[in-house]
py3Dmol code that shows the C-alpha trace and the ligand (Angstrom):
import py3Dmol

protein = """\
ATOM      1  CA  THR A   1       0.000   0.000   0.000  1.00  0.00           C
ATOM      2  CA  ARG A   2       1.173   3.536  -0.686  1.00  0.00           C
ATOM      3  CA  PRO A   3       2.140   5.777   2.243  1.00  0.00           C
ATOM      4  CA  PHE A   4      -0.881   7.596   3.552  1.00  0.00           C
ATOM      5  CA  VAL A   5      -0.219  11.192   4.535  1.00  0.00           C
ATOM      6  CA  ILE A   6      -2.942  13.293   6.127  1.00  0.00           C
ATOM      7  CA  ALA A   7      -2.311  17.054   6.143  1.00  0.00           C
ATOM      8  CA  VAL A   8      -4.337  19.058   8.660  1.00  0.00           C
ATOM      9  CA  ASP A   9      -4.019  22.849   8.523  1.00  0.00           C
ATOM     10  CA  GLY A  10      -5.942  25.745   9.991  1.00  0.00           C
ATOM     11  CA  PRO A  11      -5.867  28.564  12.536  1.00  0.00           C
ATOM     12  CA  ALA A  12      -5.375  28.341  16.305  1.00  0.00           C
ATOM     13  CA  ALA A  13      -8.139  26.648  18.338  1.00  0.00           C
ATOM     14  CA  SER A  14     -10.011  25.499  15.231  1.00  0.00           C
ATOM     15  CA  GLY A  15      -9.951  21.924  16.540  1.00  0.00           C
ATOM     16  CA  LYS A  16      -7.255  20.840  14.080  1.00  0.00           C
ATOM     17  CA  GLY A  17      -4.894  19.525  16.768  1.00  0.00           C
ATOM     18  CA  THR A  18      -7.477  17.262  18.387  1.00  0.00           C
ATOM     19  CA  ILE A  19      -8.791  16.122  15.018  1.00  0.00           C
ATOM     20  CA  ALA A  20      -5.280  15.372  13.746  1.00  0.00           C
ATOM     21  CA  SER A  21      -4.233  13.405  16.822  1.00  0.00           C
ATOM     22  CA  ARG A  22      -7.464  11.399  16.773  1.00  0.00           C
ATOM     23  CA  LEU A  23      -7.050  10.643  13.069  1.00  0.00           C
ATOM     24  CA  ALA A  24      -3.529   9.420  13.824  1.00  0.00           C
ATOM     25  CA  SER A  25      -4.782   7.027  16.540  1.00  0.00           C
ATOM     26  CA  HIS A  26      -7.657   5.892  14.359  1.00  0.00           C
ATOM     27  CA  TYR A  27      -5.419   5.005  11.395  1.00  0.00           C
ATOM     28  CA  GLY A  28      -2.424   3.927  13.499  1.00  0.00           C
ATOM     29  CA  LEU A  29      -0.195   6.596  11.923  1.00  0.00           C
ATOM     30  CA  PRO A  30       2.604   8.611  13.534  1.00  0.00           C
ATOM     31  CA  PHE A  31       1.538  12.160  14.409  1.00  0.00           C
ATOM     32  CA  LEU A  32       3.475  15.434  14.377  1.00  0.00           C
ATOM     33  CA  ASP A  33       2.081  18.689  15.767  1.00  0.00           C
ATOM     34  CA  THR A  34       4.353  21.040  13.806  1.00  0.00           C
ATOM     35  CA  GLY A  35       3.270  24.055  15.872  1.00  0.00           C
ATOM     36  CA  LEU A  36       5.329  22.618  18.732  1.00  0.00           C
ATOM     37  CA  LEU A  37       8.489  23.028  16.644  1.00  0.00           C
ATOM     38  CA  TYR A  38       7.846  26.745  16.123  1.00  0.00           C
ATOM     39  CA  ARG A  39       6.855  27.109  19.781  1.00  0.00           C
ATOM     40  CA  ALA A  40      10.121  25.514  20.908  1.00  0.00           C
ATOM     41  CA  VAL A  41      12.135  27.798  18.622  1.00  0.00           C
ATOM     42  CA  GLY A  42      10.296  30.866  19.948  1.00  0.00           C
ATOM     43  CA  LEU A  43      10.884  29.889  23.582  1.00  0.00           C
ATOM     44  CA  ASP A  44      14.540  29.056  22.897  1.00  0.00           C
ATOM     45  CA  VAL A  45      15.071  32.541  21.456  1.00  0.00           C
ATOM     46  CA  LEU A  46      13.451  34.100  24.538  1.00  0.00           C
ATOM     47  CA  THR A  47      15.394  31.888  26.949  1.00  0.00           C
ATOM     48  CA  GLY A  48      18.629  32.837  25.221  1.00  0.00           C
ATOM     49  CA  GLY A  49      17.790  36.518  25.732  1.00  0.00           C
ATOM     50  CA  GLY A  50      17.330  37.025  21.991  1.00  0.00           C
ATOM     51  CA  ASP A  51      14.852  39.120  20.040  1.00  0.00           C
ATOM     52  CA  LEU A  52      11.986  37.289  18.302  1.00  0.00           C
ATOM     53  CA  GLY A  53      12.214  39.774  15.445  1.00  0.00           C
ATOM     54  CA  ASP A  54      15.877  38.956  14.764  1.00  0.00           C
ATOM     55  CA  PRO A  55      15.997  36.491  11.839  1.00  0.00           C
ATOM     56  CA  VAL A  56      19.584  35.401  12.559  1.00  0.00           C
ATOM     57  CA  ALA A  57      18.939  34.474  16.201  1.00  0.00           C
ATOM     58  CA  ALA A  58      15.700  32.726  15.277  1.00  0.00           C
ATOM     59  CA  GLU A  59      17.257  30.693  12.479  1.00  0.00           C
ATOM     60  CA  ALA A  60      20.149  29.669  14.751  1.00  0.00           C
ATOM     61  CA  ALA A  61      17.631  28.466  17.342  1.00  0.00           C
ATOM     62  CA  ALA A  62      15.742  26.528  14.659  1.00  0.00           C
ATOM     63  CA  ARG A  63      18.940  24.851  13.404  1.00  0.00           C
ATOM     64  CA  ALA A  64      19.879  23.879  16.974  1.00  0.00           C
ATOM     65  CA  LEU A  65      16.425  22.558  17.866  1.00  0.00           C
ATOM     66  CA  ASP A  66      16.283  19.210  19.624  1.00  0.00           C
ATOM     67  CA  ALA A  67      13.140  17.793  18.045  1.00  0.00           C
ATOM     68  CA  ALA A  68      12.989  14.919  20.549  1.00  0.00           C
ATOM     69  CA  ARG A  69      12.321  17.316  23.391  1.00  0.00           C
ATOM     70  CA  VAL A  70       9.254  19.012  21.921  1.00  0.00           C
ATOM     71  CA  ALA A  71       6.773  16.251  22.663  1.00  0.00           C
ATOM     72  CA  GLU A  72       7.345  16.444  26.431  1.00  0.00           C
ATOM     73  CA  ASP A  73       7.803  20.136  27.136  1.00  0.00           C
ATOM     74  CA  ALA A  74       4.653  21.495  28.839  1.00  0.00           C
ATOM     75  CA  ALA A  75       5.909  25.096  28.577  1.00  0.00           C
ATOM     76  CA  LEU A  76       5.227  24.866  24.851  1.00  0.00           C
ATOM     77  CA  THR A  77       1.449  24.879  25.355  1.00  0.00           C
ATOM     78  CA  THR A  78       1.210  28.381  26.892  1.00  0.00           C
ATOM     79  CA  GLY A  79      -0.160  31.450  25.130  1.00  0.00           C
ATOM     80  CA  GLU A  80       3.248  33.084  25.422  1.00  0.00           C
ATOM     81  CA  ALA A  81       4.829  30.205  23.498  1.00  0.00           C
ATOM     82  CA  GLY A  82       2.152  30.443  20.792  1.00  0.00           C
ATOM     83  CA  GLU A  83       2.787  34.141  20.391  1.00  0.00           C
ATOM     84  CA  ALA A  84       6.566  33.626  20.256  1.00  0.00           C
ATOM     85  CA  ALA A  85       6.023  30.827  17.720  1.00  0.00           C
ATOM     86  CA  SER A  86       4.047  33.012  15.369  1.00  0.00           C
ATOM     87  CA  ARG A  87       6.728  35.722  15.560  1.00  0.00           C
ATOM     88  CA  VAL A  88       9.620  33.405  14.647  1.00  0.00           C
ATOM     89  CA  ALA A  89       7.500  31.525  12.085  1.00  0.00           C
ATOM     90  CA  GLY A  90       7.593  34.583   9.824  1.00  0.00           C
ATOM     91  CA  HIS A  91      11.345  34.269   9.232  1.00  0.00           C
ATOM     92  CA  PRO A  92      12.022  32.283   6.033  1.00  0.00           C
ATOM     93  CA  GLY A  93      15.279  30.943   7.521  1.00  0.00           C
ATOM     94  CA  VAL A  94      13.376  29.399  10.422  1.00  0.00           C
ATOM     95  CA  ARG A  95      10.911  27.718   8.062  1.00  0.00           C
ATOM     96  CA  ALA A  96      13.769  26.419   5.897  1.00  0.00           C
ATOM     97  CA  ALA A  97      15.565  25.028   8.957  1.00  0.00           C
ATOM     98  CA  LEU A  98      12.476  23.053  10.012  1.00  0.00           C
ATOM     99  CA  LEU A  99      11.572  21.805   6.518  1.00  0.00           C
ATOM    100  CA  ASP A 100      13.698  18.624   6.270  1.00  0.00           C
ATOM    101  CA  LEU A 101      12.633  17.357   9.651  1.00  0.00           C
ATOM    102  CA  GLN A 102       8.942  17.734   8.821  1.00  0.00           C
ATOM    103  CA  GLN A 103       9.300  16.238   5.348  1.00  0.00           C
ATOM    104  CA  ALA A 104      11.260  13.270   6.726  1.00  0.00           C
ATOM    105  CA  PHE A 105       8.460  12.698   9.231  1.00  0.00           C
ATOM    106  CA  ALA A 106       5.904  12.728   6.409  1.00  0.00           C
ATOM    107  CA  ARG A 107       7.932  10.182   4.402  1.00  0.00           C
ATOM    108  CA  GLN A 108       7.607   7.298   6.884  1.00  0.00           C
ATOM    109  CA  PRO A 109       6.669   3.993   5.233  1.00  0.00           C
ATOM    110  CA  ALA A 110       3.065   3.813   6.453  1.00  0.00           C
ATOM    111  CA  GLY A 111       2.522   7.555   6.152  1.00  0.00           C
ATOM    112  CA  ALA A 112       1.841  10.139   8.864  1.00  0.00           C
ATOM    113  CA  VAL A 113      -0.522  12.797  10.129  1.00  0.00           C
ATOM    114  CA  LEU A 114       0.886  16.327  10.411  1.00  0.00           C
ATOM    115  CA  ASP A 115      -0.916  19.409  11.660  1.00  0.00           C
ATOM    116  CA  GLY A 116       0.118  23.019  11.148  1.00  0.00           C
ATOM    117  CA  ARG A 117      -0.389  25.951   8.797  1.00  0.00           C
ATOM    118  CA  ASP A 118       1.491  24.948   5.640  1.00  0.00           C
ATOM    119  CA  ILE A 119       1.391  21.142   5.591  1.00  0.00           C
ATOM    120  CA  GLY A 120      -0.880  20.852   2.556  1.00  0.00           C
ATOM    121  CA  THR A 121       0.807  23.704   0.697  1.00  0.00           C
ATOM    122  CA  VAL A 122       4.549  23.395   1.462  1.00  0.00           C
ATOM    123  CA  ILE A 123       5.509  20.412   3.633  1.00  0.00           C
ATOM    124  CA  ALA A 124       3.453  17.670   1.956  1.00  0.00           C
ATOM    125  CA  PRO A 125       1.813  19.134  -1.163  1.00  0.00           C
ATOM    126  CA  GLY A 126       1.348  15.613  -2.557  1.00  0.00           C
ATOM    127  CA  ALA A 127      -0.593  14.347   0.489  1.00  0.00           C
ATOM    128  CA  PRO A 128      -3.662  12.375  -0.630  1.00  0.00           C
ATOM    129  CA  ALA A 129      -5.819  13.697   2.211  1.00  0.00           C
ATOM    130  CA  LYS A 130      -5.864  17.388   3.123  1.00  0.00           C
ATOM    131  CA  LEU A 131      -8.138  19.169   5.547  1.00  0.00           C
ATOM    132  CA  PHE A 132      -8.345  22.857   6.297  1.00  0.00           C
ATOM    133  CA  VAL A 133     -10.061  23.126   9.680  1.00  0.00           C
ATOM    134  CA  THR A 134     -11.547  26.441  10.706  1.00  0.00           C
ATOM    135  CA  ALA A 135     -14.154  28.132  12.926  1.00  0.00           C
ATOM    136  CA  THR A 136     -15.135  31.745  13.583  1.00  0.00           C
ATOM    137  CA  PRO A 137     -12.628  33.783  15.630  1.00  0.00           C
ATOM    138  CA  GLU A 138     -15.246  34.176  18.399  1.00  0.00           C
ATOM    139  CA  THR A 139     -15.763  30.427  18.675  1.00  0.00           C
ATOM    140  CA  ARG A 140     -12.042  29.763  18.687  1.00  0.00           C
ATOM    141  CA  ALA A 141     -11.427  32.466  21.310  1.00  0.00           C
ATOM    142  CA  ARG A 142     -14.141  31.001  23.523  1.00  0.00           C
ATOM    143  CA  ARG A 143     -12.682  27.476  23.249  1.00  0.00           C
ATOM    144  CA  ARG A 144      -9.148  28.599  24.004  1.00  0.00           C
ATOM    145  CA  TRP A 145     -10.332  30.844  26.831  1.00  0.00           C
ATOM    146  CA  LEU A 146     -12.268  27.989  28.484  1.00  0.00           C
ATOM    147  CA  GLN A 147      -9.215  25.775  28.155  1.00  0.00           C
ATOM    148  CA  LEU A 148      -6.792  28.325  29.622  1.00  0.00           C
ATOM    149  CA  SER A 149      -9.076  29.535  32.424  1.00  0.00           C
ATOM    150  CA  GLY A 150      -9.661  25.909  33.388  1.00  0.00           C
ATOM    151  CA  ARG A 151      -5.913  25.705  33.936  1.00  0.00           C
ATOM    152  CA  GLY A 152      -5.956  28.766  36.183  1.00  0.00           C
ATOM    153  CA  ASP A 153      -4.895  31.324  33.568  1.00  0.00           C
ATOM    154  CA  THR A 154      -6.513  34.738  34.251  1.00  0.00           C
ATOM    155  CA  ILE A 155      -6.746  35.935  30.646  1.00  0.00           C
ATOM    156  CA  THR A 156     -10.110  37.512  29.660  1.00  0.00           C
ATOM    157  CA  TYR A 157     -12.195  36.403  26.687  1.00  0.00           C
ATOM    158  CA  GLU A 158     -11.700  39.815  25.037  1.00  0.00           C
ATOM    159  CA  ALA A 159      -7.926  39.562  25.325  1.00  0.00           C
ATOM    160  CA  MET A 160      -8.091  36.016  23.966  1.00  0.00           C
ATOM    161  CA  LEU A 161     -10.114  37.155  20.954  1.00  0.00           C
ATOM    162  CA  ALA A 162      -7.652  39.967  20.265  1.00  0.00           C
ATOM    163  CA  ASP A 163      -4.761  37.461  20.481  1.00  0.00           C
ATOM    164  CA  ILE A 164      -6.475  35.090  18.070  1.00  0.00           C
ATOM    165  CA  GLN A 165      -7.204  37.851  15.564  1.00  0.00           C
ATOM    166  CA  ARG A 166      -3.662  39.186  15.733  1.00  0.00           C
ATOM    167  CA  ARG A 167      -2.247  35.691  15.272  1.00  0.00           C
ATOM    168  CA  ASP A 168      -4.556  34.972  12.298  1.00  0.00           C
ATOM    169  CA  GLU A 169      -3.483  38.187  10.600  1.00  0.00           C
ATOM    170  CA  ARG A 170       0.190  37.489  11.164  1.00  0.00           C
ATOM    171  CA  ASP A 171      -0.037  33.850  10.001  1.00  0.00           C
ATOM    172  CA  ALA A 172      -2.157  34.601   6.935  1.00  0.00           C
ATOM    173  CA  GLY A 173      -0.302  37.795   6.034  1.00  0.00           C
ATOM    174  CA  ARG A 174       3.331  36.666   6.103  1.00  0.00           C
ATOM    175  CA  GLY A 175       5.285  36.370   2.858  1.00  0.00           C
ATOM    176  CA  SER A 176       6.826  32.989   3.636  1.00  0.00           C
ATOM    177  CA  ALA A 177       4.407  30.019   3.614  1.00  0.00           C
ATOM    178  CA  PRO A 178       1.340  31.970   4.749  1.00  0.00           C
ATOM    179  CA  MET A 179      -1.577  30.091   6.272  1.00  0.00           C
ATOM    180  CA  VAL A 180      -3.882  29.397   3.345  1.00  0.00           C
ATOM    181  CA  GLN A 181      -6.185  26.567   2.326  1.00  0.00           C
ATOM    182  CA  ALA A 182      -4.513  24.392  -0.332  1.00  0.00           C
ATOM    183  CA  ASP A 183      -6.499  24.227  -3.598  1.00  0.00           C
ATOM    184  CA  ASP A 184      -7.144  20.532  -3.068  1.00  0.00           C
ATOM    185  CA  ALA A 185      -7.849  20.694   0.688  1.00  0.00           C
ATOM    186  CA  VAL A 186     -11.357  20.083   2.009  1.00  0.00           C
ATOM    187  CA  LEU A 187     -12.700  22.845   4.248  1.00  0.00           C
ATOM    188  CA  LEU A 188     -14.082  21.729   7.606  1.00  0.00           C
ATOM    189  CA  ASP A 189     -15.822  24.479   9.562  1.00  0.00           C
ATOM    190  CA  THR A 190     -16.202  23.323  13.175  1.00  0.00           C
ATOM    191  CA  THR A 191     -18.025  26.431  14.455  1.00  0.00           C
ATOM    192  CA  ASP A 192     -21.236  24.544  15.227  1.00  0.00           C
ATOM    193  CA  MET A 193     -19.671  21.165  15.948  1.00  0.00           C
ATOM    194  CA  ASP A 194     -18.530  19.497  19.121  1.00  0.00           C
ATOM    195  CA  ILE A 195     -15.312  17.524  18.916  1.00  0.00           C
ATOM    196  CA  GLU A 196     -17.094  14.214  18.260  1.00  0.00           C
ATOM    197  CA  SER A 197     -18.973  15.484  15.225  1.00  0.00           C
ATOM    198  CA  ALA A 198     -15.887  17.330  13.979  1.00  0.00           C
ATOM    199  CA  PHE A 199     -13.855  14.118  14.199  1.00  0.00           C
ATOM    200  CA  ASP A 200     -16.599  12.147  12.389  1.00  0.00           C
ATOM    201  CA  ALA A 201     -16.693  14.733   9.616  1.00  0.00           C
ATOM    202  CA  ALA A 202     -12.891  14.641   9.342  1.00  0.00           C
ATOM    203  CA  ARG A 203     -12.885  10.847   9.162  1.00  0.00           C
ATOM    204  CA  ARG A 204     -15.441  10.887   6.339  1.00  0.00           C
ATOM    205  CA  ILE A 205     -13.293  13.373   4.389  1.00  0.00           C
ATOM    206  CA  VAL A 206     -10.237  11.153   4.869  1.00  0.00           C
ATOM    207  CA  GLU A 207     -12.168   7.994   3.895  1.00  0.00           C
ATOM    208  CA  ALA A 208     -13.218   9.669   0.657  1.00  0.00           C
ATOM    209  CA  ALA A 209      -9.546  10.387  -0.118  1.00  0.00           C
ATOM    210  CA  ARG A 210      -8.218   6.907   0.652  1.00  0.00           C
TER     211      ARG A 210
END
"""
ligand_1 = """\
21
C5P
O -0.619 25.451 15.930
P 0.064 26.283 16.984
O -0.836 27.258 17.662
O 0.832 25.460 17.950
O 1.153 27.131 16.175
C 1.834 28.197 16.776
C 2.335 29.132 15.687
O 3.366 28.473 14.947
C 1.300 29.535 14.649
O 0.582 30.686 15.028
C 2.141 29.775 13.409
O 2.628 31.084 13.364
C 3.316 28.844 13.578
N 3.211 27.665 12.735
C 3.568 27.783 11.408
N 3.565 26.703 10.588
C 3.189 25.503 11.051
C 2.779 25.357 12.403
C 2.796 26.472 13.227
O 3.894 28.865 10.960
N 3.211 24.460 10.233
"""
view = py3Dmol.view(width=600, height=400)
view.addModel(protein, "pdb")
view.setStyle({"model": 0}, {"cartoon": {"style": "trace"}})
view.addModel(ligand_1, "xyz")
view.setStyle({"model": 1}, {"stick": {}})
view.zoomTo()
view.show()
Protein backbone atom coordinates (compact mmCIF):
# COMPACT_ATOMS: atom_id res chain seq x y z
CA THR A 1 0.00 0.00 0.00
CA ARG A 2 1.17 3.54 -0.69
CA PRO A 3 2.14 5.78 2.24
CA PHE A 4 -0.88 7.60 3.55
CA VAL A 5 -0.22 11.19 4.54
CA ILE A 6 -2.94 13.29 6.13
CA ALA A 7 -2.31 17.05 6.14
CA VAL A 8 -4.34 19.06 8.66
CA ASP A 9 -4.02 22.85 8.52
CA GLY A 10 -5.94 25.74 9.99
CA PRO A 11 -5.87 28.56 12.54
CA ALA A 12 -5.38 28.34 16.31
CA ALA A 13 -8.14 26.65 18.34
CA SER A 14 -10.01 25.50 15.23
CA GLY A 15 -9.95 21.92 16.54
CA LYS A 16 -7.25 20.84 14.08
CA GLY A 17 -4.89 19.53 16.77
CA THR A 18 -7.48 17.26 18.39
CA ILE A 19 -8.79 16.12 15.02
CA ALA A 20 -5.28 15.37 13.75
CA SER A 21 -4.23 13.40 16.82
CA ARG A 22 -7.46 11.40 16.77
CA LEU A 23 -7.05 10.64 13.07
CA ALA A 24 -3.53 9.42 13.82
CA SER A 25 -4.78 7.03 16.54
CA HIS A 26 -7.66 5.89 14.36
CA TYR A 27 -5.42 5.01 11.40
CA GLY A 28 -2.42 3.93 13.50
CA LEU A 29 -0.20 6.60 11.92
CA PRO A 30 2.60 8.61 13.53
CA PHE A 31 1.54 12.16 14.41
CA LEU A 32 3.48 15.43 14.38
CA ASP A 33 2.08 18.69 15.77
CA THR A 34 4.35 21.04 13.81
CA GLY A 35 3.27 24.05 15.87
CA LEU A 36 5.33 22.62 18.73
CA LEU A 37 8.49 23.03 16.64
CA TYR A 38 7.85 26.74 16.12
CA ARG A 39 6.86 27.11 19.78
CA ALA A 40 10.12 25.51 20.91
CA VAL A 41 12.14 27.80 18.62
CA GLY A 42 10.30 30.87 19.95
CA LEU A 43 10.88 29.89 23.58
CA ASP A 44 14.54 29.06 22.90
CA VAL A 45 15.07 32.54 21.46
CA LEU A 46 13.45 34.10 24.54
CA THR A 47 15.39 31.89 26.95
CA GLY A 48 18.63 32.84 25.22
CA GLY A 49 17.79 36.52 25.73
CA GLY A 50 17.33 37.03 21.99
CA ASP A 51 14.85 39.12 20.04
CA LEU A 52 11.99 37.29 18.30
CA GLY A 53 12.21 39.77 15.45
CA ASP A 54 15.88 38.96 14.76
CA PRO A 55 16.00 36.49 11.84
CA VAL A 56 19.58 35.40 12.56
CA ALA A 57 18.94 34.47 16.20
CA ALA A 58 15.70 32.73 15.28
CA GLU A 59 17.26 30.69 12.48
CA ALA A 60 20.15 29.67 14.75
CA ALA A 61 17.63 28.47 17.34
CA ALA A 62 15.74 26.53 14.66
CA ARG A 63 18.94 24.85 13.40
CA ALA A 64 19.88 23.88 16.97
CA LEU A 65 16.42 22.56 17.87
CA ASP A 66 16.28 19.21 19.62
CA ALA A 67 13.14 17.79 18.05
CA ALA A 68 12.99 14.92 20.55
CA ARG A 69 12.32 17.32 23.39
CA VAL A 70 9.25 19.01 21.92
CA ALA A 71 6.77 16.25 22.66
CA GLU A 72 7.35 16.44 26.43
CA ASP A 73 7.80 20.14 27.14
CA ALA A 74 4.65 21.49 28.84
CA ALA A 75 5.91 25.10 28.58
CA LEU A 76 5.23 24.87 24.85
CA THR A 77 1.45 24.88 25.36
CA THR A 78 1.21 28.38 26.89
CA GLY A 79 -0.16 31.45 25.13
CA GLU A 80 3.25 33.08 25.42
CA ALA A 81 4.83 30.20 23.50
CA GLY A 82 2.15 30.44 20.79
CA GLU A 83 2.79 34.14 20.39
CA ALA A 84 6.57 33.63 20.26
CA ALA A 85 6.02 30.83 17.72
CA SER A 86 4.05 33.01 15.37
CA ARG A 87 6.73 35.72 15.56
CA VAL A 88 9.62 33.41 14.65
CA ALA A 89 7.50 31.53 12.09
CA GLY A 90 7.59 34.58 9.82
CA HIS A 91 11.34 34.27 9.23
CA PRO A 92 12.02 32.28 6.03
CA GLY A 93 15.28 30.94 7.52
CA VAL A 94 13.38 29.40 10.42
CA ARG A 95 10.91 27.72 8.06
CA ALA A 96 13.77 26.42 5.90
CA ALA A 97 15.56 25.03 8.96
CA LEU A 98 12.48 23.05 10.01
CA LEU A 99 11.57 21.80 6.52
CA ASP A 100 13.70 18.62 6.27
CA LEU A 101 12.63 17.36 9.65
CA GLN A 102 8.94 17.73 8.82
CA GLN A 103 9.30 16.24 5.35
CA ALA A 104 11.26 13.27 6.73
CA PHE A 105 8.46 12.70 9.23
CA ALA A 106 5.90 12.73 6.41
CA ARG A 107 7.93 10.18 4.40
CA GLN A 108 7.61 7.30 6.88
CA PRO A 109 6.67 3.99 5.23
CA ALA A 110 3.07 3.81 6.45
CA GLY A 111 2.52 7.55 6.15
CA ALA A 112 1.84 10.14 8.86
CA VAL A 113 -0.52 12.80 10.13
CA LEU A 114 0.89 16.33 10.41
CA ASP A 115 -0.92 19.41 11.66
CA GLY A 116 0.12 23.02 11.15
CA ARG A 117 -0.39 25.95 8.80
CA ASP A 118 1.49 24.95 5.64
CA ILE A 119 1.39 21.14 5.59
CA GLY A 120 -0.88 20.85 2.56
CA THR A 121 0.81 23.70 0.70
CA VAL A 122 4.55 23.40 1.46
CA ILE A 123 5.51 20.41 3.63
CA ALA A 124 3.45 17.67 1.96
CA PRO A 125 1.81 19.13 -1.16
CA GLY A 126 1.35 15.61 -2.56
CA ALA A 127 -0.59 14.35 0.49
CA PRO A 128 -3.66 12.37 -0.63
CA ALA A 129 -5.82 13.70 2.21
CA LYS A 130 -5.86 17.39 3.12
CA LEU A 131 -8.14 19.17 5.55
CA PHE A 132 -8.35 22.86 6.30
CA VAL A 133 -10.06 23.13 9.68
CA THR A 134 -11.55 26.44 10.71
CA ALA A 135 -14.15 28.13 12.93
CA THR A 136 -15.14 31.74 13.58
CA PRO A 137 -12.63 33.78 15.63
CA GLU A 138 -15.25 34.18 18.40
CA THR A 139 -15.76 30.43 18.68
CA ARG A 140 -12.04 29.76 18.69
CA ALA A 141 -11.43 32.47 21.31
CA ARG A 142 -14.14 31.00 23.52
CA ARG A 143 -12.68 27.48 23.25
CA ARG A 144 -9.15 28.60 24.00
CA TRP A 145 -10.33 30.84 26.83
CA LEU A 146 -12.27 27.99 28.48
CA GLN A 147 -9.22 25.77 28.16
CA LEU A 148 -6.79 28.32 29.62
CA SER A 149 -9.08 29.53 32.42
CA GLY A 150 -9.66 25.91 33.39
CA ARG A 151 -5.91 25.70 33.94
CA GLY A 152 -5.96 28.77 36.18
CA ASP A 153 -4.89 31.32 33.57
CA THR A 154 -6.51 34.74 34.25
CA ILE A 155 -6.75 35.94 30.65
CA THR A 156 -10.11 37.51 29.66
CA TYR A 157 -12.19 36.40 26.69
CA GLU A 158 -11.70 39.82 25.04
CA ALA A 159 -7.93 39.56 25.32
CA MET A 160 -8.09 36.02 23.97
CA LEU A 161 -10.11 37.15 20.95
CA ALA A 162 -7.65 39.97 20.26
CA ASP A 163 -4.76 37.46 20.48
CA ILE A 164 -6.47 35.09 18.07
CA GLN A 165 -7.20 37.85 15.56
CA ARG A 166 -3.66 39.19 15.73
CA ARG A 167 -2.25 35.69 15.27
CA ASP A 168 -4.56 34.97 12.30
CA GLU A 169 -3.48 38.19 10.60
CA ARG A 170 0.19 37.49 11.16
CA ASP A 171 -0.04 33.85 10.00
CA ALA A 172 -2.16 34.60 6.93
CA GLY A 173 -0.30 37.79 6.03
CA ARG A 174 3.33 36.67 6.10
CA GLY A 175 5.28 36.37 2.86
CA SER A 176 6.83 32.99 3.64
CA ALA A 177 4.41 30.02 3.61
CA PRO A 178 1.34 31.97 4.75
CA MET A 179 -1.58 30.09 6.27
CA VAL A 180 -3.88 29.40 3.34
CA GLN A 181 -6.18 26.57 2.33
CA ALA A 182 -4.51 24.39 -0.33
CA ASP A 183 -6.50 24.23 -3.60
CA ASP A 184 -7.14 20.53 -3.07
CA ALA A 185 -7.85 20.69 0.69
CA VAL A 186 -11.36 20.08 2.01
CA LEU A 187 -12.70 22.84 4.25
CA LEU A 188 -14.08 21.73 7.61
CA ASP A 189 -15.82 24.48 9.56
CA THR A 190 -16.20 23.32 13.18
CA THR A 191 -18.02 26.43 14.46
CA ASP A 192 -21.24 24.54 15.23
CA MET A 193 -19.67 21.16 15.95
CA ASP A 194 -18.53 19.50 19.12
CA ILE A 195 -15.31 17.52 18.92
CA GLU A 196 -17.09 14.21 18.26
CA SER A 197 -18.97 15.48 15.23
CA ALA A 198 -15.89 17.33 13.98
CA PHE A 199 -13.86 14.12 14.20
CA ASP A 200 -16.60 12.15 12.39
CA ALA A 201 -16.69 14.73 9.62
CA ALA A 202 -12.89 14.64 9.34
CA ARG A 203 -12.88 10.85 9.16
CA ARG A 204 -15.44 10.89 6.34
CA ILE A 205 -13.29 13.37 4.39
CA VAL A 206 -10.24 11.15 4.87
CA GLU A 207 -12.17 7.99 3.90
CA ALA A 208 -13.22 9.67 0.66
CA ALA A 209 -9.55 10.39 -0.12
CA ARG A 210 -8.22 6.91 0.65
O1 LIG B 1 -0.62 25.45 15.93
P1 LIG B 1 0.06 26.28 16.98
O2 LIG B 1 -0.84 27.26 17.66
O3 LIG B 1 0.83 25.46 17.95
O4 LIG B 1 1.15 27.13 16.18
C1 LIG B 1 1.83 28.20 16.78
C2 LIG B 1 2.33 29.13 15.69
O5 LIG B 1 3.37 28.47 14.95
C3 LIG B 1 1.30 29.53 14.65
O6 LIG B 1 0.58 30.69 15.03
C4 LIG B 1 2.14 29.78 13.41
O7 LIG B 1 2.63 31.08 13.36
C5 LIG B 1 3.32 28.84 13.58
N1 LIG B 1 3.21 27.66 12.74
C6 LIG B 1 3.57 27.78 11.41
N2 LIG B 1 3.56 26.70 10.59
C7 LIG B 1 3.19 25.50 11.05
C8 LIG B 1 2.78 25.36 12.40
C9 LIG B 1 2.80 26.47 13.23
O8 LIG B 1 3.89 28.87 10.96
N3 LIG B 1 3.21 24.46 10.23
